FINU-334192 format. One line per field, with one value per residue: y, x, z of N, C-alpha, C in turn; residue in three letters. Coordinates in Angstrom, 2 decimals, decimal comma, always signed. Example, Ala and Ser with C-alpha at 12.3 -4.5 7.8 and 13.67 -1.06 7.14 Angstrom:
npy <- -5,69;-2,25
npx <- +13,19;+12,85
npz <- +7,80;+7,08
capy <- -4,50;-1,06
capx <- +12,30;+13,67
capz <- +7,80;+7,14
cpy <- -3,30;+0,03
cpx <- +13,20;+12,90
cpz <- +7,80;+7,87
r <- Ala;Ser
***
This chain:
npy <- +14,88;+12,51;+10,09;+7,81;+5,80;+3,94;+0,95;-0,79;-3,62;-3,07;-0,15;+1,26;+2,26;+1,87;+3,47;+6,25;+6,69;+6,92;+8,92;+10,96;+11,15;+11,94;+14,27;+15,67;+15,39;+13,73;+10,72;+7,09;+3,66;+0,84;-1,10;-4,01;-4,34;-4,22;-5,69;-8,40;-8,26;-8,99;-11,32;-12,47;-14,17;-14,21;-12,38;-14,33;-16,74;-17,17;-16,52;-19,09;-21,11;-20,73;-19,19;-17,47;-16,56;-16,34;-14,23;-12,27;-11,76;-10,93;-8,90;-6,73;-6,48;-5,31;-2,86;-1,37;-0,97;+0,46;+2,85;+3,54;+5,42;+7,98;+9,56;+10,02;+8,42;+6,12;+2,95;+0,50;-3,22;-4,21;-6,13;-5,08;-3,81;-5,68;-6,67;-5,43;-4,23;-2,94;-1,23;+0,35;+1,25;+2,92;+4,43;+6,21;+7,55;+10,89;+11,26;+9,49;+8,09;+6,99;+5,38;+4,76;+2,83;+1,47;-1,96;-2,65;-0,77;-1,56;-4,41;-3,51;-2,33;-4,27;-6,47;-8,27;-8,71;-10,79;-11,66;-11,27;-13,04;-12,50;-12,31;-14,70;-16,26;-18,03;-16,05;-13,28;-10,31;-10,89;-12,12;-9,51;-7,36;-9,03;-8,72;-5,97;-5,69;-6,71;-5,06;-2,23;-0,87;-1,16;+0,20;+2,43;+3,40;+3,38;+5,22;+8,36;+10,37;+10,43;+9,14;+9,38;+7,11;+6,76;+7,17;+8,99;+10,28;+8,90;+11,65;+13,44;+12,37;+12,89;+15,21;+15,96;+14,72;+16,34;+18,72;+18,22;+17,77;+20,18;+21,94;+20,57;+19,93;+23,20;+24,10;+22,20;+21,82;+23,77;+25,57;+26,45;+28,86;+29,74;+29,77;+28,04;+25,69;+25,51;+23,61
npx <- -4,66;-7,05;-9,13;-11,32;-13,18;-16,16;-18,48;-20,58;-19,54;-18,34;-19,64;-17,81;-15,51;-12,79;-12,24;-13,61;-11,69;-9,12;-9,06;-10,16;-7,66;-5,79;-6,98;-6,61;-4,38;-3,29;-1,87;-2,52;-4,48;-5,86;-7,20;-8,27;-6,08;-3,83;-3,97;-3,82;-1,39;+0,10;-0,96;-0,19;-1,73;-4,48;-7,89;-9,91;-8,76;-7,44;-9,61;-11,25;-9,34;-8,72;-11,06;-13,65;-13,76;-10,30;-9,62;-11,10;-9,34;-6,71;-7,62;-9,06;-6,30;-4,94;-6,81;-6,64;-3,99;-3,50;-4,99;-3,70;-1,35;-2,43;-2,89;-4,47;-6,36;-8,08;-9,59;-11,48;-12,79;-15,99;-16,78;-15,62;-17,46;-18,66;-17,05;-17,20;-15,03;-13,61;-15,62;-15,75;-12,81;-12,95;-15,41;-14,19;-12,28;-11,36;-12,69;-14,99;-16,53;-19,53;-19,74;-22,99;-24,89;-27,54;-29,01;-29,50;-28,39;-25,40;-25,65;-26,13;-23,36;-21,67;-22,47;-21,66;-19,30;-16,70;-15,06;-15,68;-16,02;-18,83;-20,98;-20,81;-22,81;-26,55;-28,88;-27,62;-28,44;-30,64;-28,58;-26,88;-28,99;-29,99;-27,09;-27,14;-29,23;-28,30;-25,60;-25,88;-26,93;-24,96;-22,42;-23,66;-23,82;-20,93;-20,13;-19,44;-20,52;-22,65;-22,96;-24,65;-24,47;-25,14;-25,89;-23,80;-21,10;-17,61;-16,04;-18,17;-18,58;-16,39;-16,01;-18,24;-17,60;-15,31;-16,82;-18,36;-16,43;-15,14;-16,92;-17,11;-14,61;-13,17;-10,71;-8,86;-7,21;-5,84;-2,22;+0,38;+0,78;-1,92;-2,85;-5,63;-4,99;-5,05;-7,45
npz <- -17,58;-17,11;-19,06;-19,55;-21,14;-21,64;-22,35;-24,31;-26,31;-28,97;-29,04;-30,15;-28,26;-28,74;-31,24;-30,67;-29,10;-29,28;-31,70;-29,76;-27,94;-30,02;-29,95;-27,83;-27,12;-25,83;-24,22;-25,27;-24,42;-24,26;-22,69;-24,03;-25,94;-24,17;-22,30;-24,26;-25,34;-22,41;-22,07;-24,02;-26,14;-27,97;-26,60;-26,91;-27,04;-24,20;-23,13;-23,70;-23,10;-20,21;-18,85;-17,66;-14,83;-14,37;-16,96;-15,91;-13,71;-14,56;-16,02;-14,49;-12,59;-14,89;-15,48;-13,25;-13,45;-15,93;-15,33;-13,41;-13,96;-14,63;-16,63;-19,80;-22,06;-21,63;-23,28;-22,72;-22,49;-22,76;-20,87;-18,36;-16,49;-14,89;-12,41;-9,20;-8,02;-9,99;-10,83;-8,87;-9,15;-11,28;-10,33;-8,75;-10,92;-12,41;-14,78;-16,37;-19,22;-20,40;-23,41;-24,84;-26,70;-28,32;-28,54;-30,95;-32,78;-31,86;-33,25;-35,88;-36,61;-36,55;-37,81;-39,78;-38,47;-37,97;-36,37;-33,15;-30,51;-29,27;-31,19;-32,61;-32,24;-32,68;-32,29;-32,70;-32,06;-30,37;-28,12;-28,19;-26,71;-23,98;-22,92;-22,78;-21,35;-19,04;-18,26;-19,42;-16,63;-15,13;-16,35;-16,06;-13,14;-13,19;-14,58;-14,95;-16,85;-20,17;-23,05;-25,56;-28,51;-31,50;-34,22;-34,96;-36,63;-35,63;-35,74;-34,63;-32,36;-30,76;-30,76;-29,12;-27,18;-26,23;-25,68;-23,54;-21,45;-21,22;-20,71;-18,07;-17,13;-17,48;-17,34;-17,72;-20,10;-20,39;-20,70;-18,65;-19,14;-18,83;-21,29;-23,19;-25,66;-29,12;-30,64
capy <- +14,77;+11,05;+9,63;+6,40;+5,10;+2,48;+0,43;-2,29;-4,27;-2,62;+1,02;+2,78;+3,12;+1,88;+4,33;+7,26;+6,50;+6,96;+9,96;+11,60;+11,20;+12,25;+15,83;+16,47;+15,55;+12,88;+9,30;+6,38;+2,45;+0,07;-1,94;-5,04;-4,64;-4,41;-7,59;-9,61;-8,52;-9,02;-12,45;-13,42;-14,50;-12,91;-12,88;-15,20;-17,96;-16,99;-17,56;-20,65;-22,10;-20,45;-19,53;-16,13;-16,20;-15,76;-13,42;-11,29;-11,55;-10,11;-7,45;-6,58;-6,03;-4,06;-1,41;-0,83;-0,59;+1,97;+4,15;+4,27;+6,08;+8,81;+10,58;+9,30;+8,08;+4,91;+2,10;-0,47;-3,48;-4,51;-6,75;-4,30;-3,63;-7,02;-6,60;-4,41;-3,60;-2,25;+0,15;+1,44;+1,84;+3,92;+5,48;+7,43;+8,50;+11,80;+11,67;+8,53;+8,84;+5,86;+5,50;+4,28;+2,37;+0,30;-3,47;-3,02;+0,41;-2,50;-5,09;-2,78;-1,85;-5,29;-7,86;-8,58;-9,06;-12,49;-11,74;-11,07;-14,34;-12,86;-12,20;-15,88;-17,35;-18,68;-14,81;-12,01;-9,22;-11,34;-11,77;-8,13;-7,12;-9,87;-8,64;-4,60;-5,36;-6,76;-4,09;-0,59;-0,26;-1,46;+1,44;+4,28;+3,40;+3,28;+6,77;+10,57;+11,23;+9,33;+10,05;+8,51;+7,04;+6,22;+7,22;+9,93;+10,02;+9,55;+12,90;+13,80;+12,05;+12,96;+16,55;+16,20;+14,56;+17,29;+19,60;+18,18;+17,88;+22,14;+22,44;+20,04;+20,83;+24,30;+24,42;+20,55;+21,85;+25,52;+25,58;+26,89;+30,46;+30,10;+29,91;+26,89;+25,08;+25,00;+22,18
capx <- -5,74;-7,56;-10,39;-11,57;-14,23;-16,58;-19,20;-21,04;-18,79;-18,60;-20,02;-16,99;-14,77;-11,34;-12,37;-13,24;-10,88;-8,23;-9,09;-9,78;-6,60;-5,33;-7,44;-6,35;-2,77;-2,38;-1,75;-4,45;-4,39;-7,47;-7,07;-8,41;-4,73;-2,32;-4,31;-3,27;+0,05;+0,40;-1,32;+0,45;-2,79;-5,81;-8,47;-11,13;-8,31;-7,43;-11,08;-11,12;-8,35;-8,86;-12,53;-13,93;-12,85;-9,46;-9,95;-11,36;-8,66;-6,40;-8,31;-9,06;-5,17;-4,67;-7,18;-5,66;-2,69;-4,05;-5,54;-2,64;-0,57;-2,61;-3,42;-3,89;-7,34;-8,49;-10,56;-12,11;-13,08;-17,32;-17,14;-14,80;-18,51;-18,94;-16,81;-17,43;-13,46;-13,62;-16,81;-15,67;-11,86;-13,87;-16,11;-12,90;-11,91;-12,15;-13,69;-15,43;-17,74;-20,20;-20,72;-23,95;-25,34;-28,14;-28,52;-29,34;-27,08;-24,19;-26,01;-26,20;-21,93;-20,87;-23,49;-20,55;-17,35;-16,66;-13,75;-16,09;-17,17;-20,34;-21,62;-21,14;-23,90;-27,66;-29,35;-26,64;-29,38;-30,71;-27,48;-26,48;-30,31;-29,15;-26,17;-27,27;-29,90;-27,76;-24,99;-26,19;-27,04;-23,58;-22,28;-24,10;-23,03;-19,51;-19,63;-20,18;-21,44;-23,05;-22,98;-25,42;-23,58;-26,48;-25,54;-22,97;-19,57;-16,52;-15,50;-18,77;-18,63;-15,15;-16,57;-18,96;-17,07;-14,68;-17,19;-18,63;-14,93;-14,75;-17,89;-16,97;-13,41;-12,83;-8,82;-8,00;-6,43;-5,23;-1,33;+0,99;+0,92;-3,61;-3,70;-5,96;-4,02;-5,58;-7,82
capz <- -17,39;-17,25;-18,98;-19,55;-21,88;-20,81;-22,95;-24,55;-26,95;-30,73;-29,11;-30,74;-27,68;-29,12;-32,62;-30,60;-27,42;-29,93;-32,02;-28,39;-27,52;-30,50;-29,86;-26,22;-26,99;-24,55;-24,02;-25,45;-24,55;-24,96;-21,89;-24,66;-26,51;-23,04;-21,95;-25,25;-25,06;-21,03;-22,03;-25,08;-26,68;-28,18;-25,31;-26,51;-26,66;-23,25;-22,31;-24,35;-22,33;-18,88;-18,55;-17,50;-14,21;-14,86;-17,62;-15,38;-12,67;-15,18;-16,48;-13,30;-12,54;-16,24;-15,56;-11,81;-13,83;-16,29;-13,79;-12,14;-15,02;-13,86;-17,06;-21,21;-22,65;-21,87;-23,83;-21,63;-22,81;-22,33;-19,40;-17,30;-15,00;-14,47;-11,04;-8,46;-7,94;-10,98;-10,68;-8,07;-9,45;-12,15;-10,03;-8,52;-11,44;-12,56;-15,72;-17,02;-20,19;-20,71;-24,52;-24,91;-27,87;-28,32;-29,18;-32,40;-33,46;-32,20;-34,29;-37,67;-36,97;-36,66;-37,48;-40,62;-37,91;-37,52;-34,67;-32,13;-29,99;-28,59;-32,33;-33,18;-31,88;-33,03;-32,48;-32,15;-32,16;-28,74;-27,21;-27,44;-25,71;-22,86;-22,32;-22,50;-20,21;-17,95;-18,04;-18,91;-15,38;-14,27;-17,08;-15,15;-12,34;-12,71;-15,06;-14,54;-17,98;-20,82;-24,42;-27,19;-29,85;-31,87;-35,71;-35,19;-37,05;-34,42;-35,37;-34,37;-31,23;-30,60;-30,58;-28,15;-25,28;-25,76;-25,41;-22,03;-21,01;-21,67;-19,58;-17,03;-16,14;-18,42;-17,16;-17,88;-21,13;-20,08;-20,15;-17,51;-19,40;-18,45;-22,55;-24,36;-26,64;-30,24;-31,08
cpy <- +12,94;+10,68;+8,36;+6,24;+3,60;+2,38;-0,71;-2,53;-3,51;-1,71;+2,38;+3,42;+3,09;+2,72;+5,33;+7,41;+6,98;+8,68;+11,26;+12,14;+12,29;+14,40;+16,30;+15,85;+14,59;+11,28;+8,57;+4,85;+2,10;-1,38;-3,80;-5,45;-4,58;-5,60;-8,43;-9,70;-8,81;-11,19;-14,02;-14,46;-13,38;-13,78;-14,08;-16,81;-17,96;-17,20;-18,80;-21,37;-22,07;-20,30;-17,90;-15,63;-15,41;-14,80;-12,33;-10,54;-10,95;-8,52;-6,12;-5,53;-4,63;-2,87;-0,87;-0,52;+1,03;+3,02;+4,60;+5,07;+7,72;+10,27;+9,68;+9,14;+6,84;+4,00;+0,75;-1,76;-3,91;-4,66;-5,70;-4,04;-4,55;-6,95;-5,76;-3,41;-2,79;-1,41;+0,97;+2,07;+3,10;+4,81;+6,76;+7,87;+9,52;+11,92;+10,38;+8,63;+7,17;+5,92;+4,37;+3,98;+1,37;-0,78;-3,04;-1,58;-0,51;-3,43;-4,83;-2,25;-3,20;-6,35;-9,07;-9,13;-10,37;-12,60;-11,78;-12,22;-14,15;-12,77;-13,79;-16,70;-17,13;-17,37;-13,52;-11,24;-9,99;-11,22;-10,45;-7,55;-7,48;-8,70;-6,63;-4,43;-5,64;-5,74;-2,47;-0,39;-0,43;-0,37;+2,60;+4,00;+3,83;+5,11;+7,99;+11,05;+9,87;+10,26;+8,87;+9,03;+7,00;+5,87;+8,24;+9,72;+9,74;+11,01;+13,77;+13,71;+12,57;+14,73;+16,97;+15,93;+15,13;+18,47;+19,32;+18,03;+20,03;+21,97;+21,46;+20,19;+21,57;+23,98;+22,92;+21,07;+23,38;+25,01;+26,25;+28,47;+30,85;+29,72;+28,17;+26,60;+25,20;+24,21;+21,78
cpx <- -6,25;-8,88;-10,61;-13,01;-14,84;-17,81;-19,75;-19,80;-19,36;-19,54;-18,91;-16,09;-13,44;-11,19;-12,20;-12,04;-9,22;-7,94;-9,23;-8,76;-5,52;-5,52;-7,01;-4,96;-2,27;-2,34;-2,75;-3,25;-5,76;-6,72;-7,31;-7,01;-3,64;-2,97;-3,91;-2,13;+0,69;+0,40;-0,51;-0,15;-3,57;-6,95;-9,17;-10,25;-7,57;-8,48;-11,54;-10,97;-8,68;-9,57;-12,33;-13,47;-11,43;-9,14;-9,60;-10,15;-8,05;-6,41;-8,48;-6,91;-4,88;-5,49;-6,79;-4,00;-2,75;-3,78;-4,28;-1,04;-1,26;-3,67;-3,56;-6,20;-7,49;-9,44;-11,00;-12,79;-14,79;-17,75;-16,45;-15,92;-18,46;-18,21;-16,83;-16,42;-13,72;-14,34;-16,53;-14,16;-12,56;-14,86;-15,32;-11,77;-11,91;-12,79;-13,36;-16,78;-18,25;-20,72;-21,68;-24,64;-26,62;-28,15;-28,47;-28,64;-25,32;-24,40;-25,62;-24,64;-21,41;-21,30;-22,38;-19,10;-17,55;-15,66;-14,50;-16,67;-18,60;-21,57;-22,09;-22,01;-25,40;-28,70;-28,34;-27,51;-29,95;-29,86;-27,15;-27,65;-30,01;-28,52;-26,37;-27,95;-29,31;-26,36;-25,31;-26,15;-26,10;-22,60;-22,59;-23,88;-21,63;-18,99;-20,45;-20,95;-21,44;-23,27;-23,87;-24,69;-24,55;-25,94;-24,40;-21,86;-18,71;-16,13;-16,60;-18,89;-17,76;-15,65;-17,82;-18,49;-16,08;-15,99;-18,14;-17,40;-14,43;-15,48;-17,65;-15,42;-12,45;-11,52;-8,17;-7,36;-5,43;-3,22;-0,59;+1,20;-0,77;-3,74;-4,14;-5,25;-5,02;-6,03;-8,04
cpz <- -17,55;-17,68;-19,38;-20,03;-21,87;-21,87;-23,71;-25,88;-28,54;-30,23;-29,32;-29,35;-28,36;-30,03;-31,65;-29,41;-28,39;-30,39;-30,43;-27,66;-28,45;-30,49;-29,10;-26,66;-25,81;-25,12;-24,76;-25,26;-24,45;-23,78;-22,78;-25,09;-25,14;-22,76;-22,97;-25,06;-23,62;-21,38;-22,87;-26,12;-27,16;-26,82;-25,55;-26,66;-25,38;-22,96;-22,69;-23,53;-20,84;-18,03;-17,89;-16,33;-13,77;-15,60;-16,79;-14,43;-13,66;-15,88;-15,62;-13,47;-13,82;-15,60;-14,07;-12,67;-14,89;-16,20;-13,40;-12,38;-14,57;-15,02;-18,89;-21,15;-22,35;-22,36;-23,17;-22,57;-22,04;-20,58;-18,29;-16,48;-14,30;-13,11;-10,11;-8,14;-8,52;-11,32;-9,70;-8,49;-10,20;-11,82;-9,45;-9,00;-11,99;-13,57;-16,50;-17,87;-20,55;-22,44;-24,76;-26,35;-27,98;-28,95;-30,62;-33,45;-33,56;-33,42;-35,42;-37,88;-36,75;-36,93;-38,87;-39,96;-37,57;-35,98;-33,31;-31,29;-30,08;-30,02;-33,04;-32,52;-32,80;-33,41;-32,17;-31,40;-30,33;-27,79;-26,65;-26,55;-24,55;-22,11;-22,34;-20,91;-18,84;-17,28;-18,21;-17,47;-14,76;-15,04;-16,47;-13,94;-12,02;-13,86;-14,53;-15,91;-19,22;-22,11;-25,53;-28,56;-30,93;-33,73;-36,14;-35,84;-35,87;-34,88;-34,51;-32,55;-30,44;-29,47;-29,41;-26,86;-24,85;-25,60;-24,04;-21,15;-20,83;-20,70;-18,17;-16,02;-17,27;-17,94;-17,45;-19,04;-20,55;-19,88;-18,82;-17,20;-19,01;-20,07;-22,77;-25,32;-27,51;-30,36;-32,56
r <- Unk;Unk;Unk;Unk;Unk;Unk;Unk;Unk;Unk;Unk;Unk;Unk;Unk;Unk;Unk;Unk;Unk;Unk;Unk;Unk;Unk;Unk;Unk;Unk;Unk;Unk;Unk;Unk;Unk;Unk;Unk;Unk;Unk;Unk;Unk;Unk;Unk;Unk;Unk;Unk;Unk;Unk;Unk;Unk;Unk;Unk;Unk;Unk;Unk;Unk;Unk;Unk;Unk;Unk;Unk;Unk;Unk;Unk;Unk;Unk;Unk;Unk;Unk;Unk;Unk;Unk;Unk;Unk;Unk;Unk;Unk;Unk;Unk;Unk;Unk;Unk;Unk;Unk;Unk;Unk;Unk;Unk;Unk;Unk;Unk;Unk;Unk;Unk;Unk;Unk;Unk;Unk;Unk;Unk;Unk;Unk;Unk;Unk;Unk;Unk;Unk;Unk;Unk;Unk;Unk;Unk;Unk;Unk;Unk;Unk;Unk;Unk;Unk;Unk;Unk;Unk;Unk;Unk;Unk;Unk;Unk;Unk;Unk;Unk;Unk;Unk;Unk;Unk;Unk;Unk;Unk;Unk;Unk;Unk;Unk;Unk;Unk;Unk;Unk;Unk;Unk;Unk;Unk;Unk;Unk;Unk;Unk;Unk;Unk;Unk;Unk;Unk;Unk;Unk;Unk;Unk;Unk;Unk;Unk;Unk;Unk;Unk;Unk;Unk;Unk;Unk;Unk;Unk;Unk;Unk;Unk;Unk;Unk;Unk;Unk;Unk;Unk;Unk;Unk;Unk;Unk;Unk;Unk
***
């Protein structure tokens, strides 16, 4: 099984993805972590030194490589949907979940986070609202499922996603004997 999580920065993709992978007994990949490992520096440093276009080229290849593994849970960077080729790849994947969070919820979660470049502006909430307006339609285009993150706990979100996967793909967790594993 392959499940990809997309959404705005701060929507919980990495945190939810790790726990979802653990719950499903699958590997976990975070495209941002893979990218930083390949680049040998932080995304922020690469972005500043090489520019957005070069970064998006590497991001596109990283997504293709992660999807080619064919199984696991993958969390993506918030801007992964900006390139049409990435949206095509995501639409072709068997399970893409958009973790939808409002700009206000994201701001509430990240307002004290100094590591995120997008929040290091005069009005971070306004910036989040602009990004959301641009990206929400792209996330919806690339995903098969939308899960509202709001204020539930990570465990509650993992439960909601697991239940949606059970409904959509009832045989996804069946063993060769036909029995579903205990979660």
